[in-house]
SEPA-192463 format. One record per residue (C-alpha): x, y, z; residue number from 1. Coordinates in steps of 0.02 Angstrom, whole numbers, padded with zeros to 5 digits. Example, Ala and Ser with C-alpha at 12.3 -4.5 7.8 and 13.67 -1.06 7.14 Angstrom:
! residues 2
R        x        y        z   seq
R    00615   -00225    00390     1
R    00684   -00053    00357     2
//
This chain:
! residues 842
R        x        y        z   seq
R   -00783   -00865    01504     1
R   -00757   -00975    01356     2
R   -00882   -00966    01209     3
R   -00968   -01111    01138     4
R   -00941   -01166    00953     5
R   -01118   -01110    00919     6
R   -01081   -00936    00987     7
R   -00921   -00927    00884     8
R   -01011   -00977    00720     9
R   -01151   -00855    00752    10
R   -01029   -00712    00780    11
R   -00924   -00755    00630    12
R   -01072   -00772    00513    13
R   -01144   -00601    00574    14
R   -00972   -00518    00554    15
R   -00952   -00589    00378    16
R   -01131   -00532    00333    17
R   -01089   -00355    00387    18
R   -00927   -00358    00285    19
R   -01023   -00419    00130    20
R   -01150   -00278    00152    21
R   -01010   -00150    00164    22
R   -00920   -00221    00011    23
R   -01083   -00216   -00095    24
R   -01113   -00036   -00043    25
R   -00945    00049   -00047    26
R   -00797   -00062   -00008    27
R   -00682   -00173   -00111    28
R   -00508   -00157   -00180    29
R   -00489   -00011   -00306    30
R   -00384   -00036   -00463    31
R   -00353    00106   -00586    32
R   -00368    00082   -00776    33
R   -00311    00215   -00896    34
R   -00315    00264   -01085    35
R   -00488    00191   -01115    36
R   -00545    00171   -01297    37
R   -00719    00127   -01354    38
R   -00714   -00039   -01449    39
R   -00895   -00063   -01494    40
R   -01064   -00138   -01441    41
R   -01092   -00304   -01360    42
R   -01275   -00341   -01368    43
R   -01355   -00199   -01268    44
R   -01184   -00158   -01180    45
R   -01030   -00056   -01228    46
R   -00850   -00120   -01231    47
R   -00697   -00026   -01188    48
R   -00512   -00073   -01193    49
R   -00402    00000   -01051    50
R   -00224   -00013   -00995    51
R   -00183   -00063   -00814    52
R   -00075    00063   -00714    53
R   -00004   -00082   -00617    54
R   -00032   -00266   -00653    55
R   -00164   -00354   -00551    56
R   -00241   -00526   -00560    57
R   -00413   -00530   -00641    58
R   -00527   -00669   -00695    59
R   -00624   -00659   -00861    60
R   -00810   -00644   -00836    61
R   -00793   -00568   -00663    62
R   -00928   -00438   -00616    63
R   -00856   -00279   -00540    64
R   -00917   -00110   -00482    65
R   -00849    00031   -00599    66
R   -00827    00212   -00559    67
R   -00801    00347   -00700    68
R   -00782    00522   -00630    69
R   -00927    00534   -00506    70
R   -01034    00396   -00589    71
R   -01043    00219   -00525    72
R   -01092    00076   -00639    73
R   -01100   -00109   -00642    74
R   -00973   -00184   -00756    75
R   -00891   -00348   -00814    76
R   -00717   -00401   -00862    77
R   -00740   -00476   -01034    78
R   -00562   -00525   -01062    79
R   -00382   -00474   -01022    80
R   -00215   -00496   -01107    81
R   -00054   -00444   -01016    82
R   -00088   -00263   -00961    83
R   -00245   -00239   -01071    84
R   -00418   -00263   -00997    85
R   -00585   -00265   -01092    86
R   -00724   -00197   -00985    87
R   -00912   -00208   -01027    88
R   -01030   -00072   -00953    89
R   -01214   -00038   -00986    90
R   -01198    00144   -01038    91
R   -01097    00235   -01173    92
R   -00950    00330   -01088    93
R   -00890    00420   -01244    94
R   -00751    00378   -01369    95
R   -00610    00405   -01242    96
R   -00610    00371   -01056    97
R   -00448    00437   -00975    98
R   -00472    00350   -00805    99
R   -00585    00215   -00743   100
R   -00587    00128   -00570   101
R   -00630   -00052   -00543   102
R   -00685   -00113   -00372   103
R   -00649   -00297   -00346   104
R   -00767   -00348   -00209   105
R   -00752   -00532   -00168   106
R   -00917   -00550   -00070   107
R   -00956   -00709   -00161   108
R   -00801   -00792   -00081   109
R   -00862   -00729    00091   110
R   -01035   -00793    00056   111
R   -00960   -00965    00018   112
R   -00872   -00960    00186   113
R   -01036   -00915    00269   114
R   -01117   -01067    00180   115
R   -00974   -01185    00244   116
R   -00994   -01117    00426   117
R   -01175   -01147    00419   118
R   -01149   -01324    00361   119
R   -01036   -01359    00516   120
R   -01197   -01355    00620   121
R   -01242   -01526    00546   122
R   -01075   -01610    00582   123
R   -01039   -01651    00763   124
R   -00864   -01712    00729   125
R   -00817   -01554    00635   126
R   -00882   -01441    00771   127
R   -00780   -01538    00896   128
R   -00625   -01498    00796   129
R   -00669   -01312    00794   130
R   -00697   -01318    00981   131
R   -00522   -01392    01012   132
R   -00445   -01253    00904   133
R   -00540   -01112    00992   134
R   -00527   -01178    01168   135
R   -00360   -01269    01170   136
R   -00439   -01412    01271   137
R   -00355   -01561    01173   138
R   -00263   -01686    01278   139
R   -00070   -01672    01285   140
R    00000   -01835    01219   141
R    00176   -01793    01159   142
R    00252   -01792    01330   143
R    00239   -01983    01336   144
R    00386   -01984    01209   145
R    00565   -01939    01236   146
R    00609   -01773    01153   147
R    00784   -01756    01086   148
R    00775   -01567    01044   149
R    00656   -01422    01012   150
R    00620   -01477    00831   151
R    00588   -01655    00883   152
R    00469   -01595    01014   153
R    00366   -01499    00881   154
R    00364   -01652    00769   155
R    00295   -01758    00912   156
R    00163   -01628    00949   157
R    00106   -01623    00766   158
R    00094   -01817    00764   159
R    00018   -01848    00935   160
R   -00078   -01689    00992   161
R   -00240   -01649    00903   162
R   -00204   -01460    00911   163
R   -00032   -01372    00901   164
R   -00010   -01182    00903   165
R    00162   -01128    00833   166
R    00210   -00952    00871   167
R    00346   -00899    00744   168
R    00422   -00725    00767   169
R    00511   -00656    00613   170
R    00660   -00753    00550   171
R    00639   -00895    00668   172
R    00613   -01026    00538   173
R    00427   -01052    00520   174
R    00437   -01110    00338   175
R    00581   -01235    00390   176
R    00490   -01303    00535   177
R    00325   -01326    00442   178
R    00418   -01411    00298   179
R    00495   -01532    00423   180
R    00318   -01574    00490   181
R    00258   -01600    00308   182
R    00409   -01712    00266   183
R    00377   -01814    00425   184
R    00193   -01837    00381   185
R    00239   -01884    00200   186
R    00358   -02018    00261   187
R    00211   -02103    00351   188
R    00097   -02072    00203   189
R   -00023   -01965    00305   190
R   -00137   -01854    00200   191
R   -00098   -01674    00232   192
R   -00187   -01512    00181   193
R   -00067   -01364    00177   194
R   -00158   -01195    00173   195
R   -00127   -01011    00195   196
R   -00210   -00839    00156   197
R   -00116   -00810   -00007   198
R   -00047   -00906   -00159   199
R    00123   -00834   -00131   200
R    00130   -00899    00051   201
R    00069   -01074   -00002   202
R    00203   -01077   -00141   203
R    00343   -01035   -00017   204
R    00298   -01170    00100   205
R    00265   -01302   -00034   206
R    00430   -01262   -00118   207
R    00523   -01289    00044   208
R    00428   -01447    00076   209
R    00454   -01519   -00097   210
R    00646   -01484   -00080   211
R    00652   -01586    00081   212
R    00544   -01728    00010   213
R    00654   -01736   -00142   214
R    00810   -01745   -00038   215
R    00748   -01880    00080   216
R    00626   -01987   -00025   217
R    00583   -02053   -00196   218
R    00418   -01977   -00245   219
R    00304   -01985   -00396   220
R    00223   -01840   -00479   221
R    00053   -01816   -00419   222
R    00088   -01865   -00235   223
R    00130   -01684   -00192   224
R    00021   -01559   -00281   225
R   -00016   -01373   -00284   226
R   -00199   -01339   -00318   227
R   -00247   -01163   -00380   228
R   -00158   -01013   -00453   229
R    00026   -01017   -00421   230
R    00138   -00863   -00394   231
R    00301   -00966   -00410   232
R    00328   -01002   -00595   233
R    00471   -01123   -00563   234
R    00372   -01232   -00449   235
R    00225   -01248   -00572   236
R    00304   -01380   -00679   237
R    00325   -01499   -00534   238
R    00173   -01468   -00428   239
R    00034   -01372   -00521   240
R   -00119   -01481   -00546   241
R   -00160   -01377   -00702   242
R    00011   -01415   -00783   243
R   -00001   -01597   -00731   244
R   -00166   -01611   -00817   245
R   -00100   -01527   -00968   246
R    00047   -01647   -00970   247
R   -00069   -01803   -00961   248
R   -00198   -01729   -01085   249
R   -00096   -01627   -01209   250
R   -00232   -01628   -01347   251
R   -00362   -01558   -01228   252
R   -00237   -01423   -01168   253
R   -00197   -01372   -01345   254
R   -00382   -01358   -01381   255
R   -00410   -01248   -01227   256
R   -00269   -01133   -01279   257
R   -00333   -01112   -01455   258
R   -00506   -01073   -01398   259
R   -00444   -00942   -01271   260
R   -00343   -00856   -01403   261
R   -00491   -00853   -01522   262
R   -00600   -00784   -01381   263
R   -00483   -00643   -01345   264
R   -00473   -00595   -01527   265
R   -00658   -00595   -01551   266
R   -00692   -00486   -01397   267
R   -00605   -00346   -01490   268
R   -00747   -00348   -01613   269
R   -00910   -00343   -01505   270
R   -01010   -00343   -01662   271
R   -00972   -00528   -01681   272
R   -01079   -00569   -01525   273
R   -01146   -00734   -01594   274
R   -00971   -00803   -01634   275
R   -00912   -00742   -01462   276
R   -01050   -00841   -01371   277
R   -01016   -00996   -01474   278
R   -00829   -00995   -01437   279
R   -00861   -00951   -01255   280
R   -00977   -01105   -01238   281
R   -00846   -01221   -01311   282
R   -00710   -01145   -01202   283
R   -00813   -01170   -01047   284
R   -00843   -01346   -01090   285
R   -00657   -01387   -01115   286
R   -00618   -01291   -00950   287
R   -00748   -01398   -00860   288
R   -00668   -01560   -00926   289
R   -00497   -01498   -00874   290
R   -00561   -01455   -00696   291
R   -00630   -01633   -00677   292
R   -00456   -01704   -00714   293
R   -00384   -01581   -00590   294
R   -00507   -01638   -00452   295
R   -00457   -01819   -00483   296
R   -00277   -01771   -00451   297
R   -00317   -01686   -00289   298
R   -00412   -01838   -00229   299
R   -00261   -01953   -00260   300
R   -00126   -01837   -00186   301
R   -00041   -01861   -00021   302
R    00007   -01678    00010   303
R   -00110   -01544   -00057   304
R   -00062   -01360   -00050   305
R   -00198   -01231   -00079   306
R   -00270   -01071   -00008   307
R   -00399   -01039    00127   308
R   -00513   -00973   -00010   309
R   -00514   -01145   -00099   310
R   -00556   -01224    00068   311
R   -00717   -01125    00071   312
R   -00760   -01126   -00116   313
R   -00699   -01299   -00193   314
R   -00798   -01453   -00147   315
R   -00652   -01562   -00200   316
R   -00559   -01486   -00046   317
R   -00691   -01457    00090   318
R   -00788   -01615    00063   319
R   -00632   -01725    00110   320
R   -00551   -01770    00275   321
R   -00365   -01756    00310   322
R   -00247   -01832    00437   323
R   -00166   -01663    00469   324
R   -00213   -01486    00420   325
R   -00072   -01358    00423   326
R   -00117   -01174    00418   327
R    00027   -01050    00391   328
R    00019   -00859    00419   329
R   -00142   -00878    00523   330
R   -00121   -00700    00587   331
R   -00162   -00636    00412   332
R   -00313   -00750    00391   333
R   -00492   -00729    00460   334
R   -00515   -00837    00612   335
R   -00674   -00921    00533   336
R   -00562   -00976    00385   337
R   -00442   -01055    00500   338
R   -00582   -01137    00598   339
R   -00657   -01206    00439   340
R   -00486   -01284    00386   341
R   -00470   -01357    00563   342
R   -00637   -01439    00543   343
R   -00571   -01546    00399   344
R   -00420   -01623    00495   345
R   -00398   -01754    00632   346
R   -00248   -01647    00686   347
R   -00221   -01460    00660   348
R   -00059   -01362    00663   349
R   -00079   -01169    00657   350
R    00073   -01058    00634   351
R    00087   -00871    00641   352
R    00139   -00719    00737   353
R    00003   -00612    00823   354
R    00132   -00470    00833   355
R    00127   -00449    00647   356
R   -00005   -00388    00522   357
R   -00184   -00452    00554   358
R   -00312   -00494    00425   359
R   -00387   -00345    00329   360
R   -00574   -00307    00323   361
R   -00652   -00160    00238   362
R   -00792   -00128    00356   363
R   -00743   -00030    00519   364
R   -00895   -00098    00610   365
R   -00849   -00149    00787   366
R   -00924   -00326    00766   367
R   -00817   -00354    00610   368
R   -00658   -00293    00695   369
R   -00688   -00405    00840   370
R   -00732   -00563    00744   371
R   -00627   -00544    00585   372
R   -00490   -00422    00637   373
R   -00426   -00530    00781   374
R   -00329   -00687    00739   375
R   -00345   -00860    00808   376
R   -00213   -00828    00943   377
R   -00313   -00681    01006   378
R   -00489   -00755    00994   379
R   -00435   -00917    01079   380
R   -00357   -00819    01223   381
R   -00185   -00873    01198   382
R   -00114   -00700    01163   383
R   -00194   -00636    01325   384
R   -00119   -00778    01426   385
R    00057   -00737    01359   386
R    00030   -00554    01405   387
R   -00018   -00608    01582   388
R    00142   -00717    01592   389
R    00058   -00883    01573   390
R    00095   -01020    01443   391
R   -00030   -01127    01352   392
R    00011   -01311    01351   393
R   -00013   -01328    01161   394
R    00089   -01173    01119   395
R    00265   -01181    01052   396
R    00375   -01029    01017   397
R    00522   -01031    00893   398
R    00655   -00947    00996   399
R    00801   -00909    00882   400
R    00802   -00788    00738   401
R    00924   -00817    00595   402
R    00873   -00675    00479   403
R    00920   -00502    00545   404
R    01089   -00415    00583   405
R    01106   -00411    00777   406
R    01090   -00220    00780   407
R    00921   -00233    00693   408
R    00848   -00382    00792   409
R    00903   -00310    00960   410
R    00763   -00180    00945   411
R    00619   -00299    00905   412
R    00682   -00435    01020   413
R    00677   -00313    01167   414
R    00522   -00203    01125   415
R    00414   -00321    01034   416
R    00444   -00500    01093   417
R    00495   -00461    01273   418
R    00662   -00552    01264   419
R    00586   -00719    01216   420
R    00685   -00716    01052   421
R    00876   -00726    01038   422
R    00999   -00719    00892   423
R    01069   -00876    00815   424
R    01258   -00874    00800   425
R    01246   -00872    00608   426
R    01178   -00690    00601   427
R    01353   -00625    00615   428
R    01360   -00665    00427   429
R    01243   -00517    00399   430
R    01392   -00407    00428   431
R    01444   -00434    00248   432
R    01284   -00340    00191   433
R    01306   -00200    00319   434
R    01481   -00169    00242   435
R    01413   -00121    00074   436
R    01354    00045    00014   437
R    01252    00149    00053   438
R    01314    00186    00231   439
R    01464    00068    00237   440
R    01474   -00035    00398   441
R    01303    00026    00455   442
R    01158   -00096    00478   443
R    01041    00031    00560   444
R    01016    00209    00491   445
R    00893    00349    00516   446
R    00900    00486    00387   447
R    00826    00638    00466   448
R    00741    00748    00329   449
R    00697    00897    00441   450
R    00836    00999    00364   451
R    00758    00978    00189   452
R    00592    01044    00133   453
R    00511    00874    00118   454
R    00329    00927    00104   455
R    00201    00783    00107   456
R    00051    00793   -00014   457
R   -00106    00700   -00049   458
R   -00139    00625   -00219   459
R   -00307    00691   -00287   460
R   -00399    00526   -00315   461
R   -00383    00413   -00168   462
R   -00306    00535   -00040   463
R   -00148    00426   -00017   464
R    00000    00533    00040   465
R    00162    00554   -00051   466
R    00324    00646   -00029   467
R    00424    00690   -00185   468
R    00590    00729   -00096   469
R    00591    00566    00006   470
R    00544    00469   -00152   471
R    00694    00543   -00242   472
R    00811    00508   -00097   473
R    00743    00330   -00075   474
R    00760    00289   -00260   475
R    00936    00355   -00269   476
R    00987    00250   -00119   477
R    00910    00092   -00194   478
R    01004    00120   -00355   479
R    01166    00147   -00260   480
R    01134   -00012   -00158   481
R    01098   -00115   -00316   482
R    01253   -00049   -00402   483
R    01355   -00093   -00246   484
R    01305   -00274   -00259   485
R    01148   -00287   -00151   486
R    01024   -00381   -00261   487
R    00878   -00410   -00141   488
R    00802   -00238   -00105   489
R    00642   -00184   -00016   490
R    00558   -00013   -00006   491
R    00409   -00008    00113   492
R    00296    00138    00159   493
R    00121    00155    00234   494
R    00059    00240    00074   495
R    00012    00161   -00091   496
R    00040    00321   -00194   497
R    00219    00341   -00127   498
R    00262    00159   -00160   499
R    00204    00178   -00343   500
R    00314    00330   -00373   501
R    00468    00239   -00306   502
R    00422    00087   -00409   503
R    00417    00193   -00566   504
R    00577    00288   -00522   505
R    00687    00138   -00514   506
R    00603    00042   -00656   507
R    00728    00008   -00795   508
R    00877    00028   -00677   509
R    00840   -00108   -00551   510
R    00763   -00269   -00624   511
R    00592   -00310   -00555   512
R    00657   -00479   -00479   513
R    00780   -00384   -00371   514
R    00660   -00257   -00292   515
R    00494   -00250   -00207   516
R    00425   -00074   -00177   517
R    00255   -00084   -00091   518
R    00154   -00052    00065   519
R    00188   -00162    00214   520
R    00052   -00289    00181   521
R    00149   -00353    00027   522
R    00301   -00387    00134   523
R    00224   -00506    00260   524
R    00319   -00671    00248   525
R    00462   -00603    00144   526
R    00641   -00544    00178   527
R    00766   -00432    00093   528
R    00953   -00392    00113   529
R    00913   -00204    00119   530
R    00752   -00125    00178   531
R    00706    00060    00163   532
R    00560    00116    00269   533
R    00495    00284    00213   534
R    00375    00367    00336   535
R    00323    00501    00208   536
R    00229    00602    00333   537
R    00292    00784    00358   538
R    00227    00959    00357   539
R    00102    01032    00317   540
R   -00001    00891    00392   541
R   -00039    00922    00572   542
R   -00006    00742    00621   543
R    00054    00575    00542   544
R   -00070    00466    00457   545
R   -00178    00343    00550   546
R   -00066    00197    00493   547
R    00073    00266    00602   548
R   -00022    00314    00756   549
R   -00157    00190    00791   550
R   -00142    00025    00883   551
R   -00107   -00076    00726   552
R    00040    00037    00688   553
R    00153   -00066    00803   554
R    00123   -00218    00693   555
R    00153   -00121    00537   556
R    00321   -00057    00605   557
R    00372   -00228    00669   558
R    00345   -00307    00496   559
R    00442   -00161    00409   560
R    00593   -00181    00524   561
R    00598   -00370    00525   562
R    00603   -00390    00338   563
R    00785   -00328    00339   564
R    00927   -00454    00339   565
R    01081   -00337    00331   566
R    01025   -00153    00324   567
R    00877   -00059    00384   568
R    00864    00122    00325   569
R    00728    00232    00388   570
R    00684    00397    00308   571
R    00585    00523    00409   572
R    00564    00703    00482   573
R    00634    00665    00656   574
R    00565    00825    00750   575
R    00399    00810    00662   576
R    00378    00624    00714   577
R    00449    00644    00885   578
R    00330    00787    00926   579
R    00174    00704    00857   580
R    00191    00517    00891   581
R    00112    00444    01048   582
R    00253    00390    01169   583
R    00187    00212    01178   584
R    00193    00182    00993   585
R    00331    00068    00926   586
R    00386    00194    00801   587
R    00418    00321    00939   588
R    00520    00190    01033   589
R    00617    00154    00869   590
R    00666    00337    00855   591
R    00731    00337    01033   592
R    00824    00177    01005   593
R    00913    00251    00848   594
R    00959    00406    00949   595
R    01040    00296    01084   596
R    01133    00198    00950   597
R    01193    00360    00861   598
R    01116    00297    00705   599
R    01043    00470    00652   600
R    01112    00554    00497   601
R    01080    00736    00448   602
R    01060    00795    00270   603
R    01241    00858    00253   604
R    01301    00683    00302   605
R    01188    00574    00193   606
R    01163    00679    00032   607
R    01337    00627   -00019   608
R    01267    00449   -00032   609
R    01153    00503   -00174   610
R    01200    00430   -00347   611
R    01182    00499   -00517   612
R    01089    00399   -00650   613
R    01021    00447   -00821   614
R    00841    00430   -00757   615
R    00873    00525   -00596   616
R    01003    00665   -00604   617
R    01042    00779   -00455   618
R    01085    00966   -00481   619
R    01156    01091   -00362   620
R    01020    01216   -00404   621
R    00892    01257   -00537   622
R    00980    01257   -00706   623
R    00874    01382   -00806   624
R    00979    01355   -00962   625
R    00945    01165   -00959   626
R    00760    01188   -00918   627
R    00739    01314   -01071   628
R    00826    01180   -01181   629
R    00703    01052   -01115   630
R    00554    01167   -01153   631
R    00614    01200   -01327   632
R    00631    01011   -01363   633
R    00453    00983   -01303   634
R    00313    00968   -01430   635
R    00142    00946   -01348   636
R    00126    00987   -01160   637
R    00205    01090   -01027   638
R    00154    01073   -00845   639
R    00238    01203   -00728   640
R    00223    01239   -00546   641
R    00288    01410   -00485   642
R    00258    01434   -00299   643
R    00335    01605   -00317   644
R    00382    01699   -00476   645
R    00550    01746   -00398   646
R    00679    01826   -00517   647
R    00664    01711   -00666   648
R    00762    01769   -00818   649
R    00670    01833   -00975   650
R    00733    01684   -01077   651
R    00623    01571   -00968   652
R    00469    01671   -01002   653
R    00513    01683   -01184   654
R    00526    01493   -01200   655
R    00361    01470   -01114   656
R    00277    01601   -01226   657
R    00354    01530   -01387   658
R    00290    01355   -01348   659
R    00155    01303   -01464   660
R    00078    01160   -01365   661
R   -00035    01173   -01218   662
R    00038    01255   -01055   663
R   -00032    01238   -00879   664
R    00044    01335   -00732   665
R    00002    01312   -00552   666
R    00056    01460   -00441   667
R    00026    01558   -00285   668
R    00047    01719   -00381   669
R   -00060    01711   -00541   670
R   -00059    01899   -00571   671
R    00126    01904   -00580   672
R    00158    01781   -00720   673
R    00235    01850   -00881   674
R    00144    01734   -00998   675
R    00041    01753   -01152   676
R   -00150    01727   -01170   677
R   -00210    01552   -01186   678
R   -00099    01484   -01046   679
R   -00203    01393   -00913   680
R   -00163    01475   -00747   681
R   -00224    01385   -00590   682
R   -00207    01464   -00417   683
R   -00119    01330   -00309   684
R   -00017    01304   -00151   685
R    00087    01161   -00219   686
R    00256    01192   -00133   687
R    00383    01139   -00265   688
R    00450    01213   -00429   689
R    00404    01092   -00562   690
R    00438    01090   -00750   691
R    00367    00939   -00841   692
R    00388    00919   -01031   693
R    00274    00809   -01136   694
R    00240    00697   -00984   695
R    00414    00619   -01012   696
R    00544    00724   -00912   697
R    00524    00828   -00759   698
R    00625    00952   -00655   699
R    00581    00970   -00470   700
R    00658    01091   -00344   701
R    00627    01148   -00167   702
R    00736    01302   -00192   703
R    00636    01442   -00109   704
R    00778    01528   -00015   705
R    00692    01532    00152   706
R    00752    01478    00322   707
R    00911    01368    00338   708
R    00845    01217    00236   709
R    00951    01130    00109   710
R    00889    01153   -00068   711
R    00878    01006   -00184   712
R    00846    00997   -00369   713
R    00825    00842   -00474   714
R    00787    00805   -00653   715
R    00687    00645   -00695   716
R    00686    00563   -00867   717
R    00553    00431   -00850   718
R    00381    00444   -00930   719
R    00300    00317   -00809   720
R    00349    00417   -00662   721
R    00303    00585   -00735   722
R    00129    00525   -00787   723
R    00096    00448   -00624   724
R    00148    00603   -00528   725
R    00040    00713   -00640   726
R   -00108    00604   -00604   727
R   -00082    00645   -00418   728
R   -00083    00830   -00433   729
R   -00246    00918   -00386   730
R   -00281    01042   -00529   731
R   -00430    01120   -00439   732
R   -00396    01307   -00406   733
R   -00375    01354   -00222   734
R   -00535    01433   -00151   735
R   -00587    01587   -00243   736
R   -00691    01711   -00145   737
R   -00826    01834   -00195   738
R   -00785    02015   -00192   739
R   -00885    02120   -00073   740
R   -00984    02249   -00170   741
R   -01002    02363   -00018   742
R   -00818    02365    00029   743
R   -00691    02473   -00072   744
R   -00507    02444   -00065   745
R   -00416    02601   -00114   746
R   -00260    02510   -00169   747
R   -00308    02434   -00332   748
R   -00298    02244   -00338   749
R   -00208    02229   -00171   750
R   -00282    02080   -00086   751
R   -00261    02013    00089   752
R   -00156    01872    00016   753
R   -00036    02004   -00062   754
R   -00022    02092    00104   755
R    00011    01930    00196   756
R    00143    01875    00072   757
R    00243    02036    00107   758
R    00209    02072    00295   759
R    00169    01902    00376   760
R    00301    01783    00431   761
R    00304    01619    00534   762
R    00337    01651    00719   763
R    00449    01501    00726   764
R    00560    01506    00575   765
R    00521    01676    00494   766
R    00468    01593    00330   767
R    00322    01654    00220   768
R    00160    01562    00265   769
R    00020    01507    00150   770
R   -00157    01569    00192   771
R   -00287    01430    00165   772
R   -00474    01428    00194   773
R   -00542    01293    00305   774
R   -00705    01203    00277   775
R   -00780    01317    00417   776
R   -00730    01470    00315   777
R   -00589    01524    00430   778
R   -00418    01572    00364   779
R   -00280    01458    00424   780
R   -00095    01498    00404   781
R    00019    01354    00363   782
R    00207    01362    00361   783
R    00274    01236    00238   784
R    00447    01249    00310   785
R    00426    01205    00500   786
R    00241    01152    00502   787
R    00183    01295    00614   788
R   -00001    01339    00598   789
R   -00113    01479    00660   790
R   -00259    01589    00622   791
R   -00279    01768    00569   792
R   -00273    01887    00715   793
R   -00375    02047    00738   794
R   -00216    02151    00726   795
R   -00159    02078    00558   796
R   -00333    02101    00484   797
R   -00346    02282    00553   798
R   -00172    02327    00486   799
R   -00219    02262    00314   800
R   -00381    02366    00312   801
R   -00287    02522    00361   802
R   -00149    02485    00236   803
R   -00269    02482    00084   804
R   -00378    02621    00160   805
R   -00533    02513    00157   806
R   -00703    02604    00164   807
R   -00888    02576    00131   808
R   -00936    02622   -00046   809
R   -01105    02687    00008   810
R   -01062    02800    00153   811
R   -00872    02816    00130   812
R   -00841    02781    00314   813
R   -00689    02688    00367   814
R   -00710    02504    00387   815
R   -00685    02432    00564   816
R   -00641    02263    00632   817
R   -00740    02163    00767   818
R   -00739    01988    00837   819
R   -00876    01864    00838   820
R   -00823    01686    00820   821
R   -00677    01752    00725   822
R   -00628    01926    00660   823
R   -00733    02011    00530   824
R   -00738    02183    00448   825
R   -00896    02293    00459   826
R   -00964    02466    00419   827
R   -01021    02549    00577   828
R   -01151    02652    00485   829
R   -01224    02531    00356   830
R   -01197    02378    00467   831
R   -01127    02272    00326   832
R   -01002    02135    00356   833
R   -00860    02046    00268   834
R   -00749    01901    00327   835
R   -00561    01893    00298   836
R   -00586    01749    00175   837
R   -00690    01868    00063   838
R   -00539    01982    00045   839
R   -00409    01848    00019   840
R   -00413    01870   -00172   841
R   -00492    02024   -00249   842
//
């Protein structure tokens, strides 16, 4: 049963209200700032200067939630300059603040959308347009005209039908088709509003449209404009309303620039509060004057490109009517945003792909997921009709893809789009990319990491997963590809922490304009000659992350694959994923597809593809001599991880003990270290050997000599990477346990952990297992080699107690073992008890 417009509006407003409440309480996008320095007072508040870890867009004067350690505060962005941010807070945080988190929570934008939706109730004509969008009941008029080809049919639909749904699978020419519609409308001087969810998406479409208009028509500056922040710098000079105003009013623009520079300088001296306020008042006045000129330009323009956010927040956009509204990438927009845009136009063209990523909401409330997490294709019932084998009269699909190599597209064409998409003849040209290194003549590759100890870890702050070995391998492949002539590179992963590591590893070797290393949401709408998809997940995690196994995982995988033009390389632990992925998931089907295509490479086959670089150097094993030399060159800090003490030569211990700076060592065997007093020793289960010097260089090795795994050692010379990695490592000691006063172990200092390290082995691969304490207080064994897990048995615990001749201190009777919701030790006479966890470290 179709809903009424009133029902849609009510549901959208309620969902948006829930989302706003969630954002105010705990949601919002988190950004990390580091190296905070106290600058001074600002009235009753305190100002700090921070460095961005990664650049993000910020607006001066924006209020944000701030988190420092466990304290949450209200803060404000006073000013920013490049990667420096000045933050104002209400309490003094000390002279230095190593890390601060900002939560950018745009609930004011969502509230503006609610306000616009509420206003629709008073406009019958606008509500009718929303109804046409959501029910698809508009009259079909284009069939009265003779259609020459598929493109001509789409143009006729856009001109003569009030609603057109354009389904554009990856690489099928969405941008080209929409630009042809815009060009056709411009030729007839129809006023067109072009919108999308992001500035980048709007820029791509406006750039294509302008190129077509320039080629076909004479046009004047100001007829085609881009309103709002632009991501494309080259396009700014031709379309930006801001630059057009600056060109027409140079004196005013110069005055604004001078005042802005003066304001930034003054914010460094909070004691000059009065001068800051005076300059800020003048600056706001000039900005307001510039904004009025911009609005005049928007009113006169024929083609206006802007974001869906502007549609909800800027009266110069939402108070006008347009002949045609074109919405691109609708699947990544909230449906109420699309509906609001549709209410402004006599005709609406929506374009997207409901098989790709949906809009992102922070709240997991079912109402929010239903009303905001489902795109216009789903909420209007069109997606359901397609799944049932029916076709909507206003729906058009773009049928031929021109992006991907045939070996790549064959998978998505068959398993995602049900054979509705075919390859254009031109895709044979992608073979030229496939012929380049790495993996010459291969367009589709799966690098199986199961033969290497690629342990996945969690970074300590946000819990995002990372995998050092796959990061090293990925970075080396990217560098090889760039040096072989591939200049359009993409690295995609489900995890933000991993993307940041790879971004830092290739920085300085591959120019930023040639690579994008990010999570999959950054890739929607883009394409790269080569794509590396790193799954990251591996042992000791019992299962892959939610982003690979839930229902939305299929969309994520679809986007990751379909960004690749000539090469798609996947890195993952094949047995781990095959065993743990649901069979119906697209990633599982991709693994089977690659097996059928003989596209799977084992470590001994692909490690020869690794390339040496001064920032990332591969070694055959741990080179103690070079590590000692690095330690001797270091001046301030040593950070070391020793999973085992193994047979390290004395010269290593001597170098560590002679070091005059601070030394921190993480290890599973704290009592076996040969180090001087003053060294910080932290019990830890971190699985790799790490030597980090002065946060600038780092050695990493998985050489533990267990099982049949291939050992890898790498040396990194890159301060950004080393600092980022160190910020991920959890320095909290593994659970320490209280000694039992009543139980005596007659083998001094011999703990249960010591016994397990010698006598316990994994039943699957015979490797040493780590003993961890669960939140319920039980001991859990984890094999970092094969991922096998298990609990402590009665026999193991009993053998340990006999081995150490455990007895009760009071009555000297032998300790026995019993079972009650798990094994425990007890004295049969005194009735005292001890759990295995209490004896893990003594």
